C-alpha positions as CSV (number, residue, x, y, z in Angstrom):
1,X,0.0,0.0,0.0
2,X,1.4,3.4,-0.8
3,X,0.4,6.8,0.5
4,X,0.5,10.3,-0.9
5,X,3.6,11.1,1.3
6,X,5.7,7.9,1.3
7,X,5.6,4.2,1.6
8,X,3.3,2.5,4.1
9,X,4.9,-0.9,4.7
10,X,4.8,-3.7,7.3
11,X,1.2,-4.7,7.8
12,X,-0.9,-4.2,10.9
13,X,-0.5,-5.1,14.6
14,X,-3.8,-4.6,16.2
15,X,-2.8,-5.5,19.8
16,X,0.5,-3.9,20.8
17,X,1.2,-4.0,24.6
18,X,3.4,-1.0,25.5
19,X,6.0,-1.9,28.1
20,X,9.1,-0.7,29.9
21,X,10.0,2.7,31.1
22,X,13.0,3.5,28.9
23,X,14.3,3.2,25.3
24,X,16.0,0.0,26.1
25,X,12.9,-1.7,27.6
26,X,10.3,-0.3,25.2
27,X,8.1,-2.5,23.1
28,X,9.7,-2.6,19.6
29,X,7.3,-1.8,16.8
30,X,7.5,-3.9,13.7
31,X,4.3,-3.2,11.8
32,X,3.3,-0.2,9.6
33,X,0.1,0.3,11.6
34,X,0.4,-0.3,15.4
35,X,-2.6,-0.1,17.6
36,X,-1.5,0.1,21.3
37,X,-4.3,-1.6,23.3
38,X,-2.5,-2.1,26.6
39,X,-0.5,0.3,28.8
40,X,-0.4,0.7,32.6
41,X,-1.7,3.9,34.1
42,X,1.0,4.1,36.7
43,X,4.1,4.3,34.7
44,X,5.3,5.8,31.4
45,X,5.0,2.7,29.2
46,X,6.7,3.1,25.9
47,X,7.2,1.8,22.4
48,X,10.2,2.2,20.1
49,X,10.4,3.0,16.4
50,X,12.3,0.6,14.1
51,X,15.8,1.5,12.7
52,X,15.3,-0.4,9.4
53,X,13.0,1.9,7.5
54,X,13.9,3.7,4.3
55,X,13.7,7.4,4.0
56,X,10.0,8.4,3.5
57,X,8.6,5.2,4.9
58,X,5.5,5.8,7.1
59,X,4.6,4.2,10.4
60,X,1.4,4.8,12.3
61,X,0.8,4.5,16.0
62,X,-2.8,4.6,17.5
63,X,-2.8,4.9,21.2
64,X,-6.1,3.3,22.1
65,X,-5.4,3.4,25.8
66,X,-6.4,5.8,28.6
67,X,-2.7,6.7,29.4
68,X,0.0,8.6,27.5
69,X,2.8,6.7,25.9
70,X,6.4,7.6,25.3
71,X,7.5,6.9,21.7
72,X,11.3,6.4,21.3
73,X,13.4,6.5,18.2
74,X,15.8,3.6,17.6
75,X,19.1,3.9,19.4
76,X,21.0,7.1,18.3
77,X,18.0,8.5,16.4
78,X,15.8,11.5,17.1
79,X,12.1,12.5,16.7
80,X,11.3,15.9,15.1
81,X,15.0,17.0,15.5
82,X,15.0,16.6,19.2
83,X,17.8,15.2,21.3
84,X,19.2,11.8,20.4
85,X,17.4,8.9,22.1
86,X,14.7,11.2,23.6
87,X,11.1,10.1,23.8
88,X,8.2,12.0,22.3
89,X,4.9,11.7,24.2
90,X,1.7,10.4,22.5
91,X,-1.3,11.4,24.4
92,X,-4.1,8.9,25.5
93,X,-6.6,8.1,22.8
94,X,-4.6,9.9,20.1
95,X,-2.6,8.8,17.1
96,X,0.6,9.7,15.3
97,X,2.1,9.4,11.9
98,X,5.9,8.9,11.9
99,X,8.0,9.5,8.7
100,X,11.4,7.9,8.5
101,X,14.1,10.5,7.8
102,X,16.9,7.9,7.7
103,X,19.6,6.9,10.2
104,X,17.0,6.1,12.8
105,X,15.5,9.5,12.9
106,X,11.8,10.3,12.4
107,X,9.4,13.2,11.8
108,X,6.2,13.0,13.8
109,X,2.7,14.4,13.0
110,X,0.5,13.9,16.1
111,X,-3.3,14.2,16.4
112,X,-4.6,17.1,18.5
């Protein structure tokens, strides 16, 4: 499936369980469309973006939980030009489109 902005690849994972509280313990995302259905309300559960996507590849995250998630780039990467390895919050019941910029870095467009 292609999109107007880039390539959507990797299928769908409709039941992602966010876990961990750091980049190293985050749930690794492997699909193109990732629906997070499980996260605890007492900690900053997180997911991490893959490092193997080509420039322009698109990945979607739907946070279908009642708690905010931390989304991490792959090791050494950044999101929206932020600090290397820093998380970007994805609010409860919101979604985000992440565009690979190469070298493990991503651009993020988050729902309001």
